[in-house]
C-alpha positions as CSV (number, residue, x, y, z in Angstrom):
1,X,35.3,96.5,-28.6
2,X,36.9,93.6,-29.0
3,X,34.4,91.4,-27.1
4,X,31.9,93.2,-29.1
5,X,33.5,92.4,-32.6
6,X,34.4,88.5,-31.5
7,X,30.5,88.2,-30.7
8,X,29.2,89.5,-33.5
9,X,31.7,87.2,-35.8
10,X,30.1,84.4,-33.8
11,X,26.5,85.5,-34.4
12,X,27.4,85.4,-38.1
13,X,29.0,82.0,-37.9
14,X,26.0,80.5,-36.2
15,X,23.6,82.4,-38.5
16,X,25.2,80.8,-41.3
17,X,25.4,77.2,-40.4
18,X,21.8,77.4,-39.5
19,X,20.9,78.7,-43.0
20,X,23.1,75.4,-44.2
21,X,21.0,73.3,-41.8
22,X,17.8,74.6,-43.3
23,X,18.9,74.4,-46.8
24,X,20.2,71.1,-46.0
25,X,17.0,69.6,-44.7
26,X,14.7,71.1,-47.5
27,X,17.1,69.9,-50.0
28,X,16.6,66.1,-48.5
29,X,12.3,66.6,-48.8
30,X,10.8,65.0,-52.0
31,X,7.2,64.5,-52.8
32,X,6.5,61.0,-53.0
33,X,3.4,59.9,-54.8
34,X,2.7,56.5,-54.4
35,X,1.2,54.3,-56.9
36,X,-2.4,53.6,-56.5
37,X,-4.3,51.7,-58.1
38,X,-7.9,53.5,-59.7
39,X,-10.9,51.6,-59.1
40,X,-14.1,52.0,-61.4
41,X,-15.5,55.1,-61.8
42,X,-18.9,55.7,-60.5
43,X,-21.3,58.0,-60.3
44,X,-21.8,60.1,-57.1
45,X,-25.6,60.9,-56.6
46,X,-25.9,63.6,-53.6
47,X,-29.4,63.5,-53.0
48,X,-30.5,64.8,-50.2
49,X,-33.9,66.3,-49.5
50,X,-33.8,68.6,-46.9
51,X,-36.9,70.6,-45.2
52,X,-36.1,73.1,-42.4
53,X,-38.6,73.8,-40.2
54,X,-40.4,77.3,-40.6
55,X,-39.8,77.2,-44.7
56,X,-41.9,75.8,-47.5
57,X,-39.3,73.5,-48.5
58,X,-40.1,74.3,-52.2
59,X,-36.4,74.6,-53.4
60,X,-34.1,71.4,-53.4
61,X,-31.2,70.6,-54.8
62,X,-29.5,67.4,-56.1
63,X,-25.9,67.1,-57.1
64,X,-24.2,64.6,-59.5
65,X,-20.9,63.9,-60.1
66,X,-18.1,61.4,-60.6
67,X,-15.6,59.5,-58.4
68,X,-11.9,60.5,-59.3
69,X,-8.3,59.6,-58.7
70,X,-6.7,60.0,-55.4
71,X,-4.5,62.8,-56.7
72,X,-6.8,64.6,-58.6
73,X,-7.4,67.9,-57.9
74,X,-11.3,68.6,-58.9
75,X,-14.2,66.7,-58.8
76,X,-15.8,65.7,-62.5
77,X,-19.4,67.1,-62.7
78,X,-21.8,65.2,-64.3
79,X,-24.4,67.5,-66.9
80,X,-27.1,66.3,-68.9
81,X,-28.8,64.2,-66.7
82,X,-32.5,64.0,-66.6
83,X,-33.6,64.1,-62.7
84,X,-37.3,64.0,-61.2
85,X,-38.7,62.8,-57.7
86,X,-42.1,61.1,-57.5
87,X,-44.4,61.0,-54.4
88,X,-47.0,58.1,-53.4
89,X,-49.6,60.7,-55.1
90,X,-48.5,60.4,-58.6
91,X,-46.9,63.8,-58.2
92,X,-43.7,64.6,-60.2
93,X,-41.1,67.2,-59.4
94,X,-38.3,67.9,-62.0
95,X,-34.9,68.8,-61.3
96,X,-33.7,71.4,-64.0
97,X,-29.7,71.7,-64.0
98,X,-28.5,75.0,-63.2
99,X,-25.1,74.8,-63.3
100,X,-22.8,71.9,-64.1
101,X,-23.5,69.0,-62.1
102,X,-26.2,70.8,-59.9
103,X,-30.0,70.4,-60.5
104,X,-32.5,72.0,-58.8
105,X,-36.5,72.0,-58.2
106,X,-38.3,75.1,-57.0
107,X,-41.7,73.6,-56.5
108,X,-41.3,70.6,-54.2
109,X,-43.9,69.8,-51.8
110,X,-42.4,68.1,-48.9
111,X,-44.9,65.7,-46.6
112,X,-43.7,64.0,-43.6
113,X,-43.9,60.4,-43.7
114,X,-44.7,60.2,-47.3
115,X,-42.9,58.0,-50.1
116,X,-40.9,59.6,-52.6
117,X,-38.8,57.9,-55.3
118,X,-35.9,59.3,-57.2
119,X,-35.0,58.9,-61.1
120,X,-31.8,59.8,-62.6
121,X,-30.6,59.2,-66.1
122,X,-27.4,60.0,-66.7
123,X,-24.9,58.9,-68.7
124,X,-26.5,56.1,-70.7
125,X,-27.5,54.7,-67.1
126,X,-30.7,54.8,-65.0
127,X,-30.6,54.9,-61.7
128,X,-33.5,55.1,-59.0
129,X,-34.0,55.1,-55.2
130,X,-37.3,55.1,-52.7
131,X,-37.3,57.1,-48.9
132,X,-39.9,58.4,-46.9
133,X,-39.8,62.2,-45.2
134,X,-38.7,61.7,-41.8
135,X,-39.7,64.0,-39.4
136,X,-37.5,65.8,-36.6
137,X,-37.5,66.7,-33.2
138,X,-37.7,70.6,-32.9
139,X,-34.9,71.9,-30.7
140,X,-36.2,73.2,-27.1
141,X,-32.9,75.1,-26.1
142,X,-29.2,75.6,-26.3
143,X,-26.8,75.8,-23.3
144,X,-22.8,76.7,-22.9
145,X,-20.6,75.9,-20.3
146,X,-16.5,75.3,-20.0
147,X,-15.3,71.8,-19.7
148,X,-11.9,70.4,-19.1
149,X,-10.5,69.2,-22.7
150,X,-8.2,65.8,-22.4
151,X,-5.3,68.0,-22.3
152,X,-6.6,69.6,-19.3
153,X,-7.3,72.8,-20.8
154,X,-10.9,74.1,-20.6
155,X,-12.8,74.1,-23.9
156,X,-16.3,75.7,-24.6
157,X,-19.5,73.2,-24.6
158,X,-22.6,73.8,-26.5
159,X,-25.3,71.6,-25.5
160,X,-28.6,71.3,-27.3
161,X,-31.8,69.8,-26.3
162,X,-35.0,68.5,-28.0
163,X,-38.0,65.8,-26.6
164,X,-38.2,62.4,-28.6
165,X,-41.8,62.1,-29.5
166,X,-42.7,58.7,-27.2
167,X,-44.7,57.1,-30.0
168,X,-42.1,56.8,-32.5
169,X,-38.9,55.0,-33.4
170,X,-36.4,57.6,-34.1
171,X,-33.1,58.4,-35.4
172,X,-31.2,61.6,-35.8
173,X,-28.2,63.1,-37.9
174,X,-26.8,66.7,-36.6
175,X,-24.2,68.4,-38.3
176,X,-22.2,71.3,-37.0
177,X,-20.5,74.0,-39.3
178,X,-18.3,77.2,-38.3
179,X,-15.5,79.2,-39.6
180,X,-13.0,77.1,-37.4
181,X,-13.8,73.8,-39.4
182,X,-12.8,73.1,-42.8
183,X,-15.8,70.5,-43.2
184,X,-18.9,70.2,-41.4
185,X,-18.9,67.2,-38.4
186,X,-21.6,65.1,-38.3
187,X,-22.9,62.9,-35.0
188,X,-25.9,60.4,-35.3
189,X,-28.1,59.6,-32.7
190,X,-31.3,57.4,-31.9
191,X,-33.7,57.5,-29.1
192,X,-33.2,53.9,-28.0
193,X,-32.1,54.6,-24.5
194,X,-34.4,57.8,-24.6
195,X,-37.8,57.3,-26.3
196,X,-40.1,60.1,-24.8
197,X,-37.5,61.7,-23.1
198,X,-35.7,65.2,-23.6
199,X,-32.0,64.1,-25.1
200,X,-29.1,66.6,-24.9
201,X,-26.5,66.3,-27.5
202,X,-23.2,68.0,-26.7
203,X,-20.8,69.5,-29.2
204,X,-17.0,71.1,-28.4
205,X,-14.0,71.9,-29.9
206,X,-10.5,73.0,-29.1
207,X,-10.6,76.4,-31.8
208,X,-14.2,77.2,-30.9
209,X,-13.7,80.8,-29.6
210,X,-16.4,83.6,-28.4
211,X,-17.9,85.4,-31.4
212,X,-18.0,82.2,-33.3
213,X,-21.3,81.1,-35.3
214,X,-21.8,77.5,-34.9
215,X,-24.5,76.6,-37.3
216,X,-26.4,73.4,-35.9
217,X,-28.4,71.7,-38.5
218,X,-30.4,68.4,-36.4
219,X,-31.9,66.1,-39.1
220,X,-34.4,63.4,-38.1
221,X,-33.6,60.4,-40.8
222,X,-34.6,56.6,-41.7
223,X,-33.2,53.9,-39.4
224,X,-31.6,52.8,-43.1
225,X,-29.7,56.1,-43.6
226,X,-28.6,56.1,-40.1
227,X,-27.1,52.7,-40.5
228,X,-25.4,54.4,-43.4
229,X,-24.2,57.1,-41.9
230,X,-22.9,55.1,-39.0
231,X,-20.9,52.8,-41.7
232,X,-19.3,56.0,-43.2
233,X,-18.5,57.8,-39.7
234,X,-16.7,54.6,-38.6
235,X,-14.8,54.4,-41.8
236,X,-14.0,57.8,-41.7
237,X,-13.1,58.9,-38.0
238,X,-16.3,60.9,-38.1
239,X,-15.3,62.8,-41.0
240,X,-16.9,61.9,-44.2
241,X,-15.1,63.9,-46.7
242,X,-12.1,61.5,-45.7
243,X,-11.5,58.8,-48.3
244,X,-13.2,55.5,-46.6
245,X,-11.1,52.4,-47.3
246,X,-14.1,50.8,-49.9
247,X,-17.0,52.0,-51.5
248,X,-19.9,51.8,-48.8
249,X,-23.3,51.2,-50.8
250,X,-26.2,53.5,-50.4
251,X,-29.7,52.8,-51.8
252,X,-29.8,54.2,-55.3
253,X,-29.9,51.3,-57.5
254,X,-28.8,50.7,-61.6
255,X,-31.9,49.6,-63.0
256,X,-30.3,47.4,-65.4
257,X,-27.2,46.6,-64.1
258,X,-27.3,45.6,-60.5
259,X,-23.6,45.7,-59.7
260,X,-22.9,49.3,-61.6
261,X,-24.3,51.0,-59.0
262,X,-24.4,54.8,-57.7
263,X,-22.6,56.0,-54.9
264,X,-24.6,58.3,-52.4
265,X,-27.9,58.2,-50.8
266,X,-31.5,59.3,-51.4
267,X,-32.6,60.8,-48.0
268,X,-35.4,62.7,-47.4
269,X,-35.2,64.7,-43.7
270,X,-36.9,67.6,-41.8
271,X,-35.0,69.2,-40.2
272,X,-34.5,72.0,-36.9
273,X,-31.8,74.3,-37.1
274,X,-30.0,77.5,-34.8
275,X,-27.2,79.8,-35.8
276,X,-25.7,79.9,-32.4
277,X,-23.4,82.7,-31.5
278,X,-20.7,81.5,-29.1
279,X,-20.3,83.7,-25.6
């Protein structure tokens, strides 16, 4: 009985010392906010016209916001802008604001290889950009297998295949979305070494488990947009939602002040997609 009492007393001492240890180190943790220099505020125009195979492509969305400081908890939305897109035939597609910073069009007409021009008037500034709607090779099939990870454990690898057209120079952008990802993950590909052949693109993630739905969106993109995304992915370690070391300029120009350009890229992409249930 004495040994039991001694044991219980020692447990209490150890528990008390552990509590003091936790409290001491917790009290030493202070949040340090660096005094970062705030750059010039710029408009951010997220203008992706994406035509998914099997749809009419008539509904499209353009989002307009502004840059904010690093520690800002929100992104300022830009309301009251005038947004339209014109094609090379002279057809005009108006994007109307449906909520703060969100502009929608419901009668857009996508045509492969047609040129489109974006016009944005916002906060007393006028912006424009020109791009061609680029086709995408359809996904042929998708496969799954287990492969060794860098740490030695096996992980699930999903591979999808598409046949590249032999009579074109093609560039592709693929994004992956799932419940185990906070943000989409992006991958760029071109047909420099695979022109006219079947191309396979592989994706694996240590947190991907059976039952997960992996949403794959495979776009055809222009060479200029491919190069733009390459810079972003290199700067942000394949996560375009991280903060890059500097502004990467897109194709959206200020019509009166070339130095006061907007961030973002006006792109038009045909896309194929699949919602794959991981086995």
